[in-house]
C-alpha positions in Angstrom: -37.4 149.6 100.4 -38.5 149.9 96.7 -35.4 152.0 96.0 -33.2 149.3 97.4 -34.9 146.6 95.3 -34.4 148.7 92.2 -30.7 149.2 93.0 -30.3 145.4 93.7 -32.1 144.6 90.4 -29.7 146.9 88.5 -26.7 145.4 90.3 -27.9 141.9 89.4 -28.3 142.9 85.8 -24.8 144.5 85.7 -23.2 141.4 87.3 -25.1 139.1 84.8 -23.9 141.2 81.8 -20.3 141.1 83.1 -20.5 137.3 83.6 -22.0 136.8 80.1 -19.3 139.0 78.6 -16.5 137.2 80.5 -17.9 133.8 79.4 -18.2 135.0 75.8 -14.6 136.2 75.8 -13.4 133.0 77.3 -15.5 131.1 74.6 -13.9 133.2 71.8 -10.4 132.6 73.2 -11.0 128.9 73.5 -12.6 128.4 70.1 -10.6 130.7 68.0 -7.7 128.2 68.3 -4.9 130.8 68.9 -2.9 127.9 70.5 -1.6 124.5 69.7 -3.7 121.4 68.9 -3.3 118.2 70.8 -4.5 114.8 69.7 -5.0 112.3 66.9 -7.4 112.8 64.0 -8.4 109.9 61.7 -9.0 111.1 58.2 -9.9 110.0 54.7 -9.4 112.0 51.5 -8.9 112.1 47.8 -6.9 114.0 45.2 -4.9 113.7 42.0 -1.2 114.0 41.1 0.5 115.3 38.0 4.1 113.9 37.6 6.3 115.9 35.2 9.4 113.9 34.2 11.3 117.0 33.0 9.8 119.3 35.7 7.4 122.2 35.2 7.8 125.2 32.9 7.5 127.6 35.8 6.0 128.2 39.2 2.9 130.0 37.8 1.6 127.8 34.9 2.7 124.3 36.1 2.8 122.9 32.6 5.1 119.9 32.2 8.3 120.6 30.2 7.8 117.3 28.5 4.1 116.3 28.3 5.0 112.9 26.6 6.8 111.8 29.7 4.3 112.9 32.3 1.4 111.2 34.0 -1.7 112.1 35.9 -3.9 110.1 38.2 -6.4 110.1 41.1 -5.6 108.9 44.5 -7.3 108.3 47.9 -5.9 108.6 51.4 -6.7 107.0 54.8 -4.7 107.7 57.9 -4.1 109.7 61.0 -2.8 113.2 61.7 -1.1 113.5 65.1 -0.8 117.0 66.6 1.3 118.0 69.6 0.6 121.2 71.5 4.2 122.4 70.9 3.5 123.0 67.2 4.8 119.7 65.8 3.0 116.7 64.3 2.9 113.9 61.7 0.8 112.4 59.0 0.7 108.6 58.7 -1.5 107.1 55.9 -2.2 104.6 53.2 -2.2 106.2 49.7 -3.9 104.3 46.8 -3.3 105.6 43.3 -3.9 105.1 39.6 -2.1 106.8 36.7 -2.1 107.1 32.9 0.7 104.6 32.6 -2.0 102.0 33.1 -0.8 101.1 36.6 -2.2 101.2 40.1 -0.9 100.6 43.5 -0.7 101.7 47.1 1.8 102.8 49.6 2.4 103.7 53.3 3.3 107.3 53.5 4.6 109.2 56.6 6.0 112.6 57.1 6.4 115.2 59.9 5.5 118.8 60.0 5.4 121.9 62.1 2.2 124.0 62.3 0.7 127.2 63.5 -3.0 127.8 64.1 -4.7 131.2 64.2 -8.4 131.6 64.5 -9.0 128.0 63.5 -6.8 128.3 60.4 -3.9 125.9 60.3 -0.6 126.4 58.3 1.5 123.3 57.9 5.2 123.3 57.0 7.0 120.1 56.0 9.9 119.0 58.2 12.7 118.2 55.8 14.1 114.6 55.8 11.0 113.0 57.3 9.1 111.8 54.2 9.1 108.0 53.8 6.9 106.2 51.3 7.0 102.4 51.2 5.1 101.0 48.3 3.0 97.9 49.1 1.3 97.1 45.8 1.7 97.9 42.2 4.7 98.2 39.9 6.8 99.8 42.7 5.9 97.2 45.4 8.8 96.8 47.9 10.4 100.1 47.0 10.9 102.8 49.7 11.2 106.5 48.7 12.7 109.1 51.0 14.8 112.3 50.7 11.7 114.1 49.2 11.3 117.9 49.4 8.0 119.7 49.7 8.4 123.2 48.5 5.5 125.2 50.0 3.3 125.2 53.1 -0.3 124.0 52.9 -3.4 124.8 54.9 -6.3 123.4 56.9 -9.0 124.2 59.4 -10.0 122.9 62.8 -13.6 123.2 63.9 -14.5 125.4 66.9 -15.1 122.4 69.1 -11.8 120.8 68.1 -13.5 117.7 66.9 -13.2 118.0 63.1 -10.2 118.6 60.9 -10.0 119.7 57.2 -6.7 119.8 55.3 -6.1 121.0 51.7 -3.0 121.0 49.6 -1.9 121.6 46.0 -0.6 124.2 43.6 1.9 125.9 44.2 3.2 123.2 46.5 5.5 120.9 44.6 6.8 117.5 45.8 10.3 116.9 44.5 11.7 113.3 44.8 15.4 112.6 44.6 15.3 111.9 40.8 16.8 114.5 38.5 14.2 116.6 36.8 11.1 114.9 38.3 8.6 117.2 39.9 5.1 116.3 41.2 2.1 118.4 42.0 -0.7 116.8 44.0 -4.0 118.5 44.8 -6.1 117.0 47.6 -8.4 117.3 50.6 -8.3 115.3 53.8 -11.3 115.4 56.2 -11.0 113.9 59.7 -12.3 113.7 63.2 -10.7 113.5 66.6 -10.1 110.0 67.9 -9.8 109.1 71.6 -7.3 106.5 72.7 
């Protein structure tokens, strides 16, 4: 009888270890985010942009060709990232800015992207032709900007529980509007959380 109890105890321990291992593996698979993200994430953020009227000297130093016709200024963001599980998504936000030309304003900015996620790390790639900025206040109020190129991918992170989102962008990513010679570099961070609708 004692031998059977010992065998039963060993069997129960083995089954328990197997169950814990299976649950841990499932937890890792679920929370390493080796899959698509689904949902909307409200975010806020801040950053700064450097506009170089004659472009930058090269893709390493990012010095304006003509510093006398360049401007720099801080900006803030408030908006929503939307992710679809098929690896597509969009960013829809209000951007408020100031620059050294002694001006300030705000605009509604929208663009679409594709993304991949591996182990919680997100890589975003701009979907060409989707950028639209409609300026609401400031010297450019009423103007709509489109046909913008974004040259590089940018990154982010999603928390293990899928509730928090962190996005960062900047050098070497350039934003190139449809004006000859103008190049822009914006460094920034967006922090958000999942919203349920």
